[in-house]
VOGU-3710 file (C-alpha; in Angstrom, 3 decimals, decimal comma):
1> mteeqekkmm> 134,832/175,535/-12,765  136,413/172,280/-11,859  137,945/171,309/-8,541  141,318/172,009/-9,610  140,405/175,531/-10,859  138,442/176,191/-7,640  141,863/174,856/-5,413  144,162/176,918/-7,575  141,949/180,219/-7,036  141,917/179,630/-3,380
11> ddaferlvqg> 145,768/178,680/-3,166  146,585/181,663/-5,197  144,556/183,981/-2,675  145,819/182,731/0,040  149,642/183,135/-1,645  148,872/186,821/-1,904  147,692/186,825/1,816  151,056/184,984/3,085  153,168/187,509/0,943  151,333/190,725/2,243
21> ylksnhrkkv> 151,745/189,344/5,736  155,683/188,584/5,170  156,064/192,246/4,230  154,813/193,550/7,629  156,643/194,002/10,698  154,796/191,274/12,577  156,755/188,137/13,824  156,799/185,514/10,964  154,246/182,657/12,070  153,480/181,436/8,442
31> dviqkaynfa> 153,047/178,013/9,811  149,926/178,395/12,219  148,530/180,763/9,411  148,975/177,761/7,030  147,605/175,305/9,593  144,206/177,677/10,013  144,084/177,701/6,232  144,377/173,960/5,906  141,579/173,556/8,896  139,272/176,056/7,194
41> lrahegehrt> 139,340/174,396/3,593  138,460/170,868/5,013  135,429/172,606/7,083  134,136/174,468/4,176  134,742/171,723/1,595  132,160/171,652/-1,006  130,683/174,981/0,060  130,113/177,853/-2,593  128,894/181,487/-2,239  125,924/182,711/-4,201
51> sgepfmmhpi> 128,181/183,719/-6,997  129,219/180,397/-7,352  132,826/180,643/-6,230  134,017/178,645/-3,220  132,832/179,947/0,026  136,653/179,759/1,254  137,300/182,903/-0,819  135,157/184,888/1,847  137,627/184,013/4,761  140,797/184,384/2,777
61> avativsqem> 139,606/187,997/1,692  138,429/188,684/5,376  142,087/187,562/6,442  143,534/189,794/3,666  141,754/192,643/4,881  142,609/192,337/8,546  146,665/191,654/7,358  146,772/194,276/4,677  144,373/196,926/5,477  144,463/196,774/9,495
71> glgstsicaa> 147,938/195,765/9,813  146,997/192,879/12,523  149,173/189,990/12,980  148,831/186,304/12,764  146,269/185,810/15,787  143,796/187,815/13,865  144,507/186,398/10,531  144,117/182,877/12,014  140,984/184,092/13,488  139,482/185,419/10,267
81> llhdvidgsd> 140,360/182,402/8,254  138,379/180,209/11,023  135,565/182,739/11,819  132,736/180,739/9,912  133,946/177,277/10,737  131,652/176,697/13,753  128,557/177,655/11,961  129,693/176,210/9,009  130,546/172,292/9,976  130,624/170,059/12,678
91> ytiddinnif> 133,524/171,431/14,455  133,335/173,073/17,820  135,132/175,800/19,816  136,815/173,238/21,917  138,260/171,836/18,728  139,353/175,312/17,732  140,982/175,542/21,437  142,875/172,378/21,125  144,393/172,872/17,894  144,895/176,630/17,952
101> gakiaqivdg> 145,079/177,787/21,334  142,735/179,640/23,777  143,106/183,067/22,559  142,451/182,420/18,774  139,300/180,181/20,219  138,120/183,201/22,369  138,012/185,401/19,114  136,508/182,961/17,152  133,792/182,268/19,796  132,978/185,926/19,871
111> ltkiaggifg> 132,918/186,061/16,173  130,287/182,949/16,116  128,395/184,453/18,769  127,585/187,639/16,468  127,347/185,807/13,153  124,831/186,590/10,704  124,732/190,410/11,431  124,219/192,454/14,419  120,401/192,750/13,545  117,755/189,942/13,411
121> dkasaqaenf> 114,167/189,865/12,598  112,986/190,818/15,979  113,777/193,599/17,808  114,536/191,641/20,948  117,041/189,406/19,204  118,865/192,768/17,538  119,349/193,986/21,043  120,559/190,698/22,312  123,000/190,211/19,310  124,406/193,886/19,821
131> kkllltmsed> 124,928/193,239/23,410  126,900/190,032/22,505  128,696/192,186/20,221  129,675/195,072/22,601  130,301/192,173/25,306  132,824/190,456/23,355  134,277/193,654/22,225  135,240/194,074/25,930  137,139/190,868/26,116  139,182/191,363/22,873
141> irvilikicd> 139,137/194,270/20,695  140,032/192,145/17,937  136,654/190,891/17,489  135,015/193,681/16,508  137,777/194,485/14,041  137,446/191,413/12,518  133,927/191,760/12,226  134,072/195,138/10,431  136,393/193,391/7,897  133,953/190,634/7,378
151> rldnmrhldr> 131,114/193,390/6,714  133,637/195,281/4,420  134,013/192,189/2,307  130,579/191,234/2,076  129,693/195,174/1,156  132,339/194,600/-1,626  130,276/191,868/-3,332  126,788/193,226/-2,520  126,066/193,379/-6,311  125,295/189,697/-6,119
161> eteskqykia> 122,342/190,298/-3,544  118,871/191,068/-4,441  117,580/194,721/-4,436  115,874/194,423/-1,238  118,610/192,542/0,565  121,097/195,344/-0,692  119,092/198,019/1,029  118,935/195,846/4,224  122,524/195,481/4,488  123,638/198,878/3,259
171> getlyiyapl> 121,160/200,412/5,634  122,501/198,162/8,362  126,238/199,100/7,461  125,452/202,769/7,770  123,276/202,709/10,927  126,144/200,767/12,906  129,259/199,486/11,194  130,341/202,795/9,722  130,059/204,445/12,901  131,900/201,802/14,747
181> anrlglnqik> 134,655/202,136/12,075  134,897/205,801/12,708  134,702/205,564/16,489  137,841/202,957/16,318  139,629/205,454/14,078  139,364/203,064/10,993  139,044/206,159/8,573  139,763/204,288/5,123  137,437/201,714/6,112  134,715/203,943/7,263
191> teledlsfky> 134,966/205,910/4,188  134,654/202,711/2,054  131,715/201,391/3,985  129,820/204,751/3,691  130,465/204,828/-0,118  129,650/201,334/-0,858  126,204/201,914/1,159  125,457/205,273/-0,582  126,210/203,231/-3,808  123,756/201,042/-3,180
201> ehpeeysaie> 121,138/202,858/-1,461  121,172/205,980/-4,128  122,858/204,693/-7,322  122,069/207,678/-9,472  123,140/210,092/-7,063  126,297/208,252/-6,421  126,892/208,073/-10,083  126,346/211,578/-10,603  128,960/212,523/-8,272  131,400/210,288/-9,534
211> nklaytreqr> 131,089/211,652/-13,078  131,442/215,333/-11,590  134,317/214,179/-9,651  136,290/212,630/-12,667  135,175/215,897/-14,720  136,710/218,051/-12,271  139,665/215,789/-11,603  141,982/217,908/-14,021  141,017/221,220/-12,376  142,023/219,942/-8,764
221> etlfddftmp> 145,239/218,425/-10,047  146,241/221,866/-11,275  145,184/223,685/-8,211  146,889/221,089/-6,117  150,178/221,436/-8,199  150,115/225,139/-8,098  149,251/225,266/-4,373  151,819/222,741/-2,901  154,679/224,016/-5,086  155,930/226,801/-2,793
231> iresldkiga> 155,231/224,363/0,136  157,656/221,977/-1,142  160,182/224,437/-1,748  159,794/225,783/1,812  160,015/222,538/3,344  163,127/221,636/1,250  164,812/224,511/2,777  164,373/223,484/6,213  165,640/219,913/5,580  162,088/218,163/6,215
241> qydikarvks> 161,402/214,708/5,256  157,851/214,531/4,129  155,132/213,397/1,813  152,522/215,631/0,381  149,155/214,006/-0,816  145,821/215,426/-2,298  142,682/214,166/-0,472  139,575/214,419/-2,180  136,353/214,195/-0,315  134,414/210,879/-0,618
251> pysiwnkmqk> 130,969/210,792/-2,869  129,111/209,890/0,446  130,418/213,021/2,235  129,746/215,158/-0,707  126,222/213,847/-0,841  125,814/214,241/2,862  126,925/217,752/3,018  124,519/218,511/0,026  121,650/217,321/1,571  122,670/219,106/5,060
261> khvsfdeiyd> 123,736/222,575/3,515  121,023/222,431/0,810  123,775/223,162/-1,645  124,488/221,870/-5,084  128,063/220,031/-6,185  129,609/223,205/-7,709  128,934/224,968/-4,195  131,116/222,532/-2,142  134,310/224,432/-1,859  136,268/221,804/0,506
271> ilavrivfkp> 136,625/218,917/-1,927  140,154/219,094/-2,161  142,318/218,782/0,899  145,772/218,642/1,382  147,645/216,416/3,736  151,444/216,781/4,925  152,925/213,516/6,310  156,427/213,885/7,711  158,929/211,948/9,323  160,076/213,407/12,521
281> rsreeevnec> 163,877/213,786/13,639  162,671/211,771/16,678  159,366/210,841/18,395  159,797/213,530/21,124  159,734/216,271/18,890  157,183/215,386/16,380  154,405/217,585/17,801  156,974/220,742/17,697  157,942/220,007/14,091  154,114/219,753/13,146
291> fniyvelckl> 153,895/223,546/14,493  157,665/223,995/12,560  155,303/223,172/9,415  152,719/225,253/10,192  154,630/228,320/10,823  156,357/227,758/7,251  153,055/227,490/5,780  151,722/231,018/7,159  154,719/232,559/5,737  153,347/231,373/2,492
301> ykshpdrlrd> 149,774/231,827/2,440  146,961/233,807/4,684  145,621/231,413/7,452  142,046/231,387/8,432  141,996/232,240/11,932  138,702/230,332/12,863  139,612/227,348/11,297  142,783/226,002/13,006  142,266/222,646/14,559  144,805/221,524/17,304
311> wlshpkangy> 144,425/217,816/17,580  148,124/217,266/18,790  147,968/218,329/22,436  144,430/216,562/22,923  143,844/213,578/20,279  140,495/212,315/19,456  138,845/209,773/21,275  139,563/207,406/18,662  143,437/208,359/18,641  143,502/210,800/15,697
321> qalhvtlmsn> 146,401/213,251/16,239  147,223/215,993/13,487  146,882/219,897/13,186  144,669/221,363/10,747  145,002/224,787/9,061  142,996/226,553/6,608  144,814/228,504/3,966  143,983/231,026/0,999  145,249/229,873/-2,264  146,511/232,017/-5,045
331> qgmwievqir> 143,165/231,352/-6,846  141,314/232,749/-4,046  140,214/229,496/-2,544  140,319/228,095/1,172  142,350/225,031/1,319  142,699/222,817/4,302  145,953/221,546/5,030  146,521/218,346/7,448  149,945/218,342/9,012  150,995/214,942/10,705
341> sdrmdeiaeq> 153,745/212,594/11,285  154,070/208,941/9,647  153,051/207,556/13,086  150,027/209,833/13,280  149,112/208,986/9,692  149,277/205,357/10,535  146,985/205,707/13,290  144,677/208,072/11,490  144,048/205,464/8,779  143,853/202,213/10,979
351> gfaahwkykt> 142,917/203,696/14,430  142,854/201,213/17,420  144,267/198,551/15,044  147,566/200,672/14,790  147,302/201,099/18,711  146,906/197,142/19,125  150,117/196,951/17,133  151,887/199,791/19,379  150,479/198,131/22,251  152,445/194,851/21,686
361> dkdpmnterv> 155,498/197,294/20,796  158,753/197,176/23,283  158,672/200,879/23,217  155,084/202,299/23,257  154,337/205,799/23,180  152,230/207,852/25,485  149,826/208,821/23,032  149,027/205,462/22,183  148,421/204,598/25,966  146,094/207,381/26,207
371> aedelngwlr> 144,233/206,491/23,327  143,695/203,153/24,624  142,418/204,745/27,699  139,841/206,543/25,989  138,868/203,149/24,357  138,693/201,215/27,778  136,634/204,319/28,975  134,039/203,845/26,244  133,862/200,060/26,559  133,107/200,769/30,377
381> tikeilddpq> 130,506/203,161/29,404  128,736/200,439/27,121  129,316/197,824/30,044  127,295/200,442/32,368  124,466/200,498/29,821  124,365/196,640/29,260  123,974/196,428/33,222  120,808/197,992/32,881  118,753/195,959/30,311  116,425/198,050/28,080
391> pdamdfldai> 112,777/196,900/27,544  112,847/198,270/24,019  115,526/197,125/21,898  115,749/200,290/19,587  116,309/202,678/22,507  118,780/200,520/23,545  120,671/200,695/19,859  119,708/204,344/19,645  121,415/205,132/22,769  124,614/203,244/21,437
401> klnlfaseif> 124,604/205,063/18,740  124,477/208,480/20,440  128,054/207,701/21,440  128,972/206,392/18,027  128,259/209,199/15,954  129,626/211,816/18,786  132,380/214,035/18,010  134,487/215,014/21,169  135,058/218,290/22,847  137,418/218,830/25,815
411> vfspkgdiit> 135,916/220,322/29,071  137,439/220,823/32,639  136,242/220,121/36,054  136,494/222,338/38,966  139,915/221,061/39,592  141,010/221,215/36,146  141,070/217,860/35,226  140,270/217,536/31,392  137,015/215,636/30,798  135,982/214,237/27,119
421> mpaggtaldf> 132,658/214,681/26,293  130,569/214,499/22,966  130,104/217,637/21,131  126,645/219,003/21,745  126,742/217,534/25,431  124,771/219,469/28,227  125,679/220,268/31,796  123,635/217,493/32,862  125,393/214,931/30,664  128,441/216,045/32,380
431> afqihtflgt> 127,012/215,275/35,877  126,000/211,841/34,749  129,458/211,622/33,287  131,161/212,399/36,286  129,053/210,406/38,750  125,576/208,985/38,848  124,718/210,607/42,147  125,966/213,911/40,641  123,414/213,787/37,726  120,541/212,034/39,892
441> hcigakvnhk> 120,725/215,004/42,293  121,643/217,952/39,784  119,852/221,163/39,872  121,995/223,411/38,168  125,559/224,201/37,263  128,181/227,112/36,570  129,867/227,008/33,524  133,068/229,296/33,673  131,773/230,716/36,981  128,394/231,605/35,605
451> lvplshklkg> 125,093/229,937/36,499  123,359/227,919/33,673  120,314/225,504/33,504  120,918/221,609/33,302  119,879/221,955/29,669  122,817/224,131/28,760  125,132/222,879/25,981  128,816/222,765/26,689  131,844/224,182/24,496  135,182/223,288/24,121
461> gdqieiitsn> 137,346/224,461/27,092  134,370/224,995/29,373  135,150/224,643/33,333  132,133/223,173/35,149  130,882/222,953/38,703  127,915/220,799/39,179  125,313/222,098/41,716  123,309/219,451/43,766  120,499/218,837/46,397  119,310/215,812/48,205
471> sqhvqpawin> 115,665/216,702/47,762  116,316/216,646/43,812  115,051/213,477/41,877  115,362/212,693/38,140  112,798/214,597/35,951  110,988/213,088/32,895  111,824/216,431/30,870  115,510/215,576/31,246  115,260/212,935/28,475  114,664/215,673/26,200
481> fvttakarnk> 118,010/217,018/26,314  120,510/214,944/27,536  122,574/213,571/24,441  125,137/211,075/25,950  124,157/207,212/26,088  125,304/207,195/29,883  122,985/209,759/30,770  120,041/208,816/28,946  120,240/205,120/30,377  120,576/206,254/34,072
491> iqallrkqer> 117,664/208,650/33,686  115,279/206,050/31,851  116,149/203,346/34,487  115,561/205,841/37,477  112,357/206,930/35,572  111,170/203,287/35,218  111,707/202,693/38,751  109,849/205,548/39,772  106,979/204,665/37,383  106,692/200,977/39,001
501> eqakegeril> 106,465/202,636/42,351  103,745/204,708/40,861  101,933/202,031/39,102  102,032/200,403/42,385  100,382/203,277/44,386  97,819/203,771/41,443  96,649/199,933/41,846  96,228/200,558/45,538  94,186/203,686/44,874  91,908/201,851/42,250
511> sewlvqhdla> 91,412/198,814/44,532  90,297/200,685/47,528  88,069/202,991/44,890  86,505/199,570/43,648  86,041/198,202/47,122  83,915/201,663/48,218  81,559/200,555/45,162  81,428/196,831/46,175  83,598/195,715/43,305  86,816/194,161/43,129
521> lttsildrlt> 89,641/194,700/40,730  89,833/192,193/37,708  91,431/192,365/34,336  88,121/192,995/32,495  87,595/196,028/34,528  91,011/197,272/34,427  90,705/196,740/30,345  87,666/199,037/30,222  89,219/201,898/32,507  92,578/201,871/30,421
531> eahdeklhsk> 90,521/202,219/27,164  88,447/204,601/28,461  91,337/206,867/29,425  92,869/206,656/25,983  95,762/204,391/27,410  97,003/201,301/25,706  98,980/199,555/28,679  97,684/198,919/32,158  100,755/200,264/33,602  100,346/203,945/32,010
541> fltgigtgdi> 96,658/203,882/33,513  97,791/202,909/37,077  100,845/205,171/36,948  98,239/208,035/36,007  96,148/207,370/39,032  99,311/206,916/41,155  100,631/210,325/40,029  97,138/212,127/40,193  96,922/213,128/36,637  93,907/210,722/36,508
551> vlgekdldvv> 90,997/211,103/39,063  88,517/208,546/39,183  85,052/209,607/39,134  81,348/208,992/37,901  82,278/208,486/34,194  84,565/205,601/35,605  81,563/204,101/37,260  79,495/204,160/34,029  82,447/202,286/32,532  82,837/199,727/35,088
561> fnrkkkdksv> 78,878/198,987/35,259  78,566/199,569/31,248  75,783/201,991/31,721  77,214/203,929/29,058  79,293/202,955/26,027  82,116/204,746/24,767  81,568/207,221/21,894  83,983/205,930/19,451  82,773/208,303/16,682  85,097/211,419/17,530
571> akgwrkyipf> 86,691/212,698/14,631  90,398/212,018/15,045  91,457/215,387/13,369  92,942/215,869/9,617  96,100/214,451/8,681  99,112/216,798/8,665  100,077/215,527/5,433  98,164/214,508/2,354  100,524/212,052/0,243  98,609/212,419/-2,976
581> vrskkndtas> 95,616/213,742/-4,536  93,586/211,606/-6,725  92,478/212,679/-10,112  88,711/212,429/-11,165  89,661/209,312/-12,989  90,500/207,333/-10,206  88,104/208,579/-7,477  86,506/205,198/-7,252  89,864/203,585/-6,628  89,567/201,135/-3,837
591> ndylvvgkef> 90,965/202,310/-0,190  91,365/198,976/1,003  95,083/198,350/1,897  97,172/195,579/0,670  97,502/192,525/3,496  100,601/190,833/2,807  100,145/186,840/3,277  102,346/183,885/3,196  102,101/183,598/-0,393  103,366/187,037/-0,926
601> dktqtvvite> 106,677/187,045/-2,760  109,094/189,365/-1,027  111,625/189,117/-3,766  109,426/190,919/-6,218  109,550/194,745/-6,498  106,477/196,579/-5,385  105,405/198,845/-8,451  103,245/202,012/-7,500  100,886/202,878/-10,059  97,402/204,896/-10,304
611> etisqyifpd> 95,617/201,711/-9,956  97,604/200,094/-6,863  98,633/203,293/-5,019  95,626/203,163/-2,836  96,608/199,694/-1,447  99,933/201,038/0,076  100,245/203,377/3,373  102,231/206,625/2,956  103,404/207,568/6,468  104,033/211,412/7,574
621> cckpvpgdpi> 107,664/210,936/8,006  108,415/211,466/4,357  107,015/212,745/1,367  107,761/210,845/-1,706  106,842/211,826/-5,016  106,878/210,083/-8,421  110,769/209,889/-9,253  112,015/209,770/-5,620  114,109/206,773/-4,892  111,492/204,665/-2,552
631> layingknqv> 111,399/201,388/-0,882  108,955/199,286/0,804  108,415/198,241/4,487  105,906/195,370/5,485  104,550/197,057/8,918  103,456/195,014/12,110  99,886/194,809/10,527  101,277/193,084/7,513  100,512/196,206/5,642  103,084/197,906/3,032
641> eihsrscsea> 104,138/201,461/3,964  106,166/203,308/1,085  108,970/205,490/2,386  111,748/207,821/0,694  115,216/205,724/0,829  116,791/209,008/2,314  114,006/208,921/4,970  115,447/208,671/8,924  112,722/206,492/9,465  113,555/204,259/6,611
651> arlkssfgsk> 117,241/204,335/7,690  115,980/202,965/11,120  113,634/200,080/9,384  116,429/199,036/6,968  119,017/198,594/9,885  116,658/196,818/12,405  113,931/195,017/10,269  115,799/194,025/7,105  113,860/190,966/6,437  110,666/193,188/5,793
661> ilaarwnmrg> 112,179/195,591/3,445  111,162/195,324/-0,204  112,211/197,009/-3,393  109,618/199,397/-4,850  109,475/201,838/-7,883  107,214/204,235/-9,229  105,176/203,603/-12,585  102,863/206,660/-12,610  101,078/208,316/-15,936  101,064/211,730/-14,331
671> emsfssfisv> 97,479/211,683/-13,465  97,778/212,361/-9,656  99,059/215,088/-7,879  101,239/214,645/-4,935  101,868/216,965/-2,101  105,471/218,276/-1,640  106,933/221,133/0,673  109,650/223,759/-0,147  111,435/226,077/1,637  112,291/229,653/0,449
681> rgidrkgmlk> 114,402/232,405/1,781  115,384/235,817/0,380  115,596/239,604/0,651  111,996/241,140/1,400  110,685/243,361/-1,343  107,240/244,436/-2,589  105,911/242,147/-5,204  108,217/239,044/-4,010  105,190/236,787/-3,046  103,417/238,112/-6,042
691> dvatllsdtf> 106,304/236,781/-8,379  106,473/233,405/-6,628  102,676/232,713/-7,019  102,844/233,889/-10,809  105,892/231,478/-11,417  103,927/228,642/-9,737  100,500/229,320/-11,039  100,866/230,891/-14,271  104,165/229,630/-15,745  103,778/225,991/-14,173
701> dinihsvktl> 100,087/225,859/-13,789  101,111/224,139/-10,262  98,100/224,082/-7,497  99,508/226,115/-4,343  98,176/224,104/-1,559  99,504/226,174/1,538  101,829/229,102/1,982  103,425/230,370/5,236  106,051/233,166/5,225  107,683/235,377/7,841
711> tedgifsgei> 109,726/238,655/7,602  112,063/239,803/9,774  115,125/242,513/9,482  114,489/242,539/5,649  114,790/238,826/5,190  111,824/236,710/4,236  111,558/233,315/4,775  108,444/230,773/3,977  107,326/227,319/3,372  105,331/226,393/0,297
721> ellvcnvail> 103,217/223,068/0,106  102,718/222,352/-3,830  100,901/219,702/-5,626  102,869/218,303/-8,382  103,159/215,002/-10,851  106,545/214,251/-10,281  109,985/215,245/-8,677  111,254/216,287/-12,432  108,739/219,125/-12,137  109,442/219,833/-8,399
731> etvikdlaki> 113,343/220,066/-9,271  112,548/222,243/-12,495  110,295/224,743/-10,136  112,824/224,827/-7,528  115,468/226,028/-10,175  113,219/228,719/-11,621  112,361/230,057/-8,216  115,693/230,316/-7,160  116,429/232,856/-10,302  113,736/235,349/-8,968
741> ngmqsvhrl> 115,262/238,775/-7,956  116,308/238,697/-4,253  115,606/235,059/-3,782  118,676/233,568/-2,027  117,635/229,855/-1,357  115,135/227,563/-2,357  115,016/223,914/-1,288  112,986/220,910/-0,740  111,948/219,936/2,848
//
């Protein structure tokens, strides 16, 4: 491509950006946008993307998403055009400030600080980059909005990257960017980020669901038309101005539900939903009009009494407002209908981006201000977490993620104040939500005037009163049942403080004990004693002494004086999971694990064969079988671990240590058996277990490694460990087991 062709490509893309901006309701500041484009062109002159196209196409694409998909104005568009300038040229933030002003410079500076993604190669760098991201969010929410647009453009062009980098970026996107977009109410972008991540992590499953959606499209369209025809007639009679849309569940949402519910595509009944978007006669009456439409719907169809969702009076924390009702269609299918005004619909799709626009409006609605208060409250919570530095970066990220994924419930204080809590929050979470002192000294709670333990899970509408005692202190067990990031981090901080005090006391006790035996405390002695008590850290050993869990005695003197070496031949117990069983042909295969050196090519795909399988580690977190999508991970010892791509640990590794993720695939001949677990459940009867065993042993000639069953009230459930050669055989077995008389469900664990 010639320079003239590249220039025309960029100018055409920029012209589309400007034309889209001119159609918006924003003040038309085209001059400053043109100036930002020209400045970025000079800064990125000669730069190209991996695809060969000019690098400048990326900032233009990000700015287009910012403008046309988020609805932001000239300040954000300029910042998007300039977001890579500082890293990619000799220009400084002072140059941006002098030419474009303090506000655009502040946003560009925030974007520069978090350039290259939230996560780095090292855990400490991840935490620091993530802190920069959140601190910058607190200064100007447009920083994270533009960063999400930047990630969306990268995901749209992910096919240009290597397979291992696709896993890394897709995992990182699912782990943090999609939840962030969801928390900020960016529904369309959140859905696209999830689907694109799903497409690259599980391409075969994605393709299968896409094909099934296409195959059933005509059936859904017929159902939609038949269901909505009476609704249109009814709404026309009352003079409503409305639009009725079909909402189809996204491939990722379908797959996620299939995994969680252990059901097939055909067993998911909420793939189709109906959305009614109306234009209210006045903003003051839009809530009443929602309920008026609801009344009209209930005249036509029977509603599900337990599935009415009122997000009108109490919007979600991301600002979402709507009325959800589930109706029985004439075809005998439940269909969810979402009722919302045009303003609510805009906020539902653009989230806080729409709130930002409303914030600059001359007549902002109260609901926008409420939603902004919710966002500010969330940012304050994050600041509190940041004020207490975490020694473990992954603990920090996981704590934040708890709040990102949380759905909200509304509970009440004793005085009737409404408090927003994450779904699944406990009484102790509520106590820390109100005040740290309440959480620290909490001994119990009254929920709806009934005494409950601290671990009691709250439900929407509960009224909670916290009971405290000055003698109460934070307990280590609390960390096991709190769910909010605020509570978890406060507890961890207080426990660390207690542990430091206990370790100090332990050091004093140890020093006195050594003095009694004419010895002084040295690092060498501390090393030997720590190892003898099976501890890895000095601090843990000293804490044990301080709390009284470790009592020094004669055996410790043997260790100190080297009178008796510790017996290291004690068996450590059998592994809970045998990843594979060798065939007789391969019993002599080497057990030496592969160690990755500097010369190792990380761009190459790891191929698992009968000859090489012993070189890799199969951790207990997942049980991949030949045919399962897998990836490889270089662990801290430079050995290679093999994980299923859908493994929860793999998701953490992809998002946290992307540079250590490798592409991997199977190339097995079927000469080895792999351990896999299946769950069975059904109606108990005489001979049920016999039928299961006969099918497995006689029909499929499969070795049953172990069986655990339990029968209660005529219902049996069980877990069977099988040894199979590949996932195709396992799936066939599961299908045939499901056909046994009385069997209700069979799925892989």
